[in-house]
N, C-alpha and C positions, 0 to 999 in steps of 0.2 A: 520648630520641628517641622511643620509642613513645608516651609521652604526647603530646608535640607533634604528631606525624604525625596521631594519633586525634583530637586536639583541633583542628587546622586543618582535617581532612576535614569535622567536622561544622559547625564554625563557618562555613565557607563557604556550606553549604546552608541553614541555619537562623540566621543571624546575627540576624535581626529578632527571635526569640523566645527569646534565651540570656537567663538570669538568673544573678546572681551574689550569693554570700552569704559569710558567716562561719559557723563551726561550732566546738564544742569540748564536752568531755564527760569522763567517767570511764572509765578501763581498769581491767580485772581480767586480769591476765595471770601465766601461768605456762609450764612447760615439760611437753611428753610425750614418751614414748620410753622406752628402756632405762633400768632402776633409777633411776627418778624417784619411789620410794615415800618418803614423807616431805616432798616438795617443796610448799611452800605458795605461794599466789598473792601477788602485790604488787598494790595498788592504787595508781594514778598517773593521768594525765590525758594527753588529746590536744587541740589546738587548729591551726586552719588556716582556708583558705578553698576555695572549690567553685564549680563552673559547672554549670549544668543546662542541657541542651539538647534540646528535644522532638523526637522523629521518629515518623513513623507517627501512629497515633491516641493510644495509650495508653503509649507507650514515651518513656524520656528517657535520654540519655547524660550521666553525672553523675560527671564527674571531680574529683578533690580534690587538695589539696598539704597535708599536716599533719605537725605535730611530735607524735610519740608516744614516751611515755616508758613502757618495759615493763621486764620482767624476772621476778625471782622471789626466794623467801627459803627458808631451810633451816635446821633447827637439830637438832645431836645425832643425826644419822642415819649409821650406819657405811657401810652399802653405796653409797658415792657412786661406785664403779665395782667391778666383779666382783672385782677382784684387790687393792684398796687400802682399808683400814679407816682412815678419816680421824679418828674419835673416838678409837680406840684409841691411834693414833700422836701425836695433838696434843692429847688432852683434849677437854672439851667445847667445843663452837662455835656460833656464830650467824654466818649471812652472808646479806648483802642484795646481790643483783646488780642493777644498773641499765642498761639498754640504751637509749639514747636514739636514734630513727631520724626520719629524713624519709621518710614514707610517702606513695605515690601510689596510690592506689584508683582503680581504673578501671571504674568501675560502670554497668551498665544497669539501669535501673528500669523495672518494670511498674506502672502506676496502675490501681487499681479502687475503685469506690464512692466516688469523689471524693476521699475523704480518706486512703485507705491506698495503701501502695506495698509490693512485694517487690524486693528488690535482690540482685543476684549479679555478680560479675567478678573479675578479678584484681587482685591488690595488689602492687607493688614497694616494698621497703624498703631503705634505705641507713644504714647504721649511723654516726651522728655520734661517738658516744663511747661507751664502756663502763667502769663502776666496780663492782668488788667491795669491800663494805666488811665487815670480818668482826671479831669479837671471840673471844677463846680464853679458856677456863675461868672465865667470869663477872668477868672483871677490870674490867669497866667502861670499859676502853682499847678504843677502835676504830682500825683501821687501815684504809688504802685501798689499791687495787692496780688497775693497769691490767688489764684482763681480755681474753683472747685469743680474742674471738668473731668469726665471719665477719662481712665488711663488707656483704654483700648477702643479702637474704631476699626470697622470692618465694613466693605461695601465693593460695589461693581465698578469697573472702569470700562470706558470706550474711546477708541481714538484712531488716528489715523496718521500716517507718516509718508514722507518722501525721502528718496535717497538723493542727495545732491552730487555724490559720488561715491564709490565703495566703502568709505571711510567715515563719512559724514551724512546724517540724517537730521531733518527737522520734523517734529511730530506735534500734534495737538491733542490732548486727551481730557476727558471729564470724568470726574468722580463724584460720587454721591454716597455719603456714609449710610449706613443702617442702624448705627448704635446711638442711643440718645447722649447728647453731648454731657449732660449734667451728671454728677454724682452725688450731689449735695442738694438739700432743700433749699438754701438760700446763698446767692452768690451775691455780693455787692449791694447788700440790702434788700434785695430784689427776690420775692418767691420764685424759685427756678422748678416748678413742679409742670414745666412744658416740655413738649417734645421738639426738640432742635436737633438739626443735623448738618452735618458738614456738606459743602457744595464747592468744589475745586475745579477750575479750568487751568491747566498746564500747557505752557508753550515751551518746549524743548528742544535743545540741539546736542545731539550725540557725536561722539567720536570713537570710532573703533580702533583700538591701539595694536591688537594682534588678534 
């Protein structure tokens, strides 16, 4: 609803100057918070569409709708929670968590020196699905399990962009979630009453279609 209201407000005022395009790129995602030592990042991707709506002289409102694959990896680290030793209980392990989101970055850009911009704004995330893939004791056999992560995420973004030409732009953005990832008390045999948050770096390439 926030996205629609904001979009309508700007489009009514600057309809003749709106540009639309597509974007995609690489995610490097992990989690931050309590007892995250040993957590490794996961490399995945994002893809979607955007609008760019100029206002004032050097600013533009830049809403996006993206599919973003995030998550993290972890191997053989006992202190998954302060009261639970996973490796001692279940042997060596390797797990990969995949959280797939629809994200709505509501970005304001400040343009300077013709080709550069800095961007800031809130981002909303809606979890489509979450899967934990795990392997015990180097067995070579992997299993999958539905994961009990929260369905909604919100947080700030900060980034920079460079216009290669009038149609193409490369950008770097950082997002940190403010919503606790867990919605259940126990996930994958592990007590999950910890405060864990998304942390995502995105390298993007954008192309303005019209």
